[in-house]
N, C-alpha and C positions, 0 to 999 in steps of 0.2 A: 430542206423542204422540197418536196418533188413536184415539179411542174407538170402540167398535163398536154401542153401543146407539143407541136412536132417541127422540128427544124428541116424545113423542104427546100432542095434546090430549085431556083426559079430564074430563066433568061430575062435580062435586063434589055433595055433597046440599044445597048451598044454590043449585044451579043454576048457579054459576059454572064456567067451563072453566080448568083449568090444565094446564099441561105437566108429563108424567110422563117421565122417563128410564127406559127399559124395556131391559133386556138379557136375553136367553135363556140358558139355564144351559148350560155346557160339559158334555159327558158325561151320564151319569144324573142326572135331575132329583131333588135331594135335599128340595125344598120351595120355598117363596119367601120372600123378604126384602124388607121396606120400609126403604129406607136414608132416612133425614133428614138434610138438608144442614146446614151451618154457617149463621152469619147471612148468609154472603157469596153465598148462593144456590146452584144446581146448577152450579156451577162446573166446569172441567176436572178439578180434582184430585175432587170429588165424581163425576164421571163416570168417572175412573179406579180410584176406590174400587168403584164399583157393578161395573165389569167385574171387578175382582179378586175380589169376592165370587160373581160369576157363574162364576168359573173354579173355585170349589169347589162347584159343583153346583147353585147356588141361582138361581131366576129372580127377578132384583130390579128393584123399582121405586123410584126416587127421585123424590118429587113435587116440584115446583117451588112451593114453598107461598106465595111471594110475589108470584106472578103478578098477583094481583087488584090489588096496590098498585104494583108494580114489576116488569111483564112483561119476563121473559129476564134477570133481573138476574145479573150475574156481576160481582162487586166485587172489587177488589184488595186487599190489605194495606196499602195506603197510609192514613195516618192520617185522611184527607178520607173515604175509601170506608169505613173502619170506622166513622167516626162516622155515615155516612149510613145503612149497613147496621143498626147498633145503633138508629137512630132509628126505622127500618121496624120492627124487631122489638119496639121497647118502645111506640111512638106509633101506628103506621099499621095493624100486623097483629095481630089479637087471638089470643093464644096458644091459646084453645079453637078457633079456627079452624082451627089447625094440628092438632090433635087430631081434629077432624071429619073434616078430608082423610086424614089418617092411619086413620081407621076405615074411609073409604070405599075405600082402597086395600087394606087388610086384608080386606074383605068380597070385592074383587073378585078377589084372590088367591085366597081361601078357596075360592072357587066353582069355581076350576081343580083343585083336589084338593091334597093334601098339608099339611103342617103350614106356619103362616106365622109367621116371624119378624121381629124389628125391630133395628135399631141406628142410631146417629147420633153425630154429632160436635157439641161446642159447644152452640149452640141445639138441635141435633139430639140431644145427650146428654139434654137436658133433656125433650124429646119424647118420647123413648124411655121414660124412667121414668114421665111422665105417662101414657103409652100403655098401659105394663105396668100401671098401677093402674085406668086409665079404660074401656080399649077391652076388646071381646071379640073372641075368635078368635086370640088370639096363644099359641103354644107356648111361647116364651122370648123374651127381652129382653137387650139389653146396650147399655149408654149411655156414651159418652166425654166426660168432663170438662163435664158439663151444670152451668152455673152457677146454675140455678134449683132444682137437686135439693135442696140443704140446707134451702131455704124450703119444699119439698114433704114434709116430713120425717113430717108427720101422714098421707100416703097409704100404702097397702098394695098390695103387687103381686098382681094376680090370676094369674100366671104365673111361673114361675122366670127369675129376672132377676140379672144382674152390673152392677157399677159400676166405672169406671175413672178414676182422677184421679191428676194428678201433684202429688208430694209439694211441689213447689216452685212451684205455680201462684199467681201473683201476682193472679190474677183470682177465684179460689174460695179463700178462707181456709180453712187446714188444721183450724182447730178446727171450723169448721163440717161438715166431711166427717167428722171423727171423732165429733162428736155424733150425725150422721146414722147413722153405722155402728153405734153402740152402740144405737139406737133401733132398728134393723133387723137382727138377729142372722140373720134368714133369708134376708138379702141379701148375698152376697160384695161387699166394697168394697174393692177392689185399689188400692193405693198405689204409684206408680212413682217412680223417681229421675230426675224430669223435671218440666217446666213444663207452662203451657197450650198446648194444640193439638199434642203430643208425637206424635200419629199422622200430622200433616200434612208432608209433604217441602217444602212451599211455605214452611214456618214457621222462624223462627230457632230455636223451641224442640223443633223435630223430634228425637226419641231413637229410633234404629231398633231399638235393643235392646226398648225398652218397647213400641214399636208392635207389634213380633213378638210379644212375650209376651202382649199385649192380644188380639191376633187369634187367638193359640192357644187361650186361654181362651174366646173368643167362639165359636170352632169347636167347641170341646169342649162347651160348652153347648148348642149348635143341635143337635148330633149325639146328646147323651144325652136330647134331647127331641124325636126324632123325624125329625131332619135327617141 
């Protein structure tokens, strides 16, 4: 599939330059969306997702967060690539840097006018939750199956937020998600009859019905908050 956005180098707050996949909105601009990658980088799948959100009227930016340590990373789902991507996420790339880069994108998009939203998958789901709690300038946030989210239970969102998890996710224990939900009555935590990565049609756990329902809920949240 040919994606229609462009990967544009952009300076971050620490002076580093990383690529940001940028897609203009289709039709009337509803606002802007920062889309946060999985651990695999800004892959074709992430670019397709960005194009899809742009079809809903959002100007979408997807920063290549690992460019400092793994420029242009587009890992596959092979065991070796998964291990390599996990090593980058856990050992080479500080999570705080992802939050700082996200804030840079939020600020730049806010300067263009209109509300700014965030969503992301897997690693990006964790970043989306942390950004909702730590970043300024977000109108709303939607995070998909972020593995770090249960461990970030003490943080509180600054904007309306929804979270999506697979009930059969082998990577994120259900009891942790349920405990998180009890601690955050202000944040809808939706459980789907699916596993990890249910939004990605590249993965064995892809579940079309769950992906569509999560998308509908995300769009409803954005539209209820200015988008």
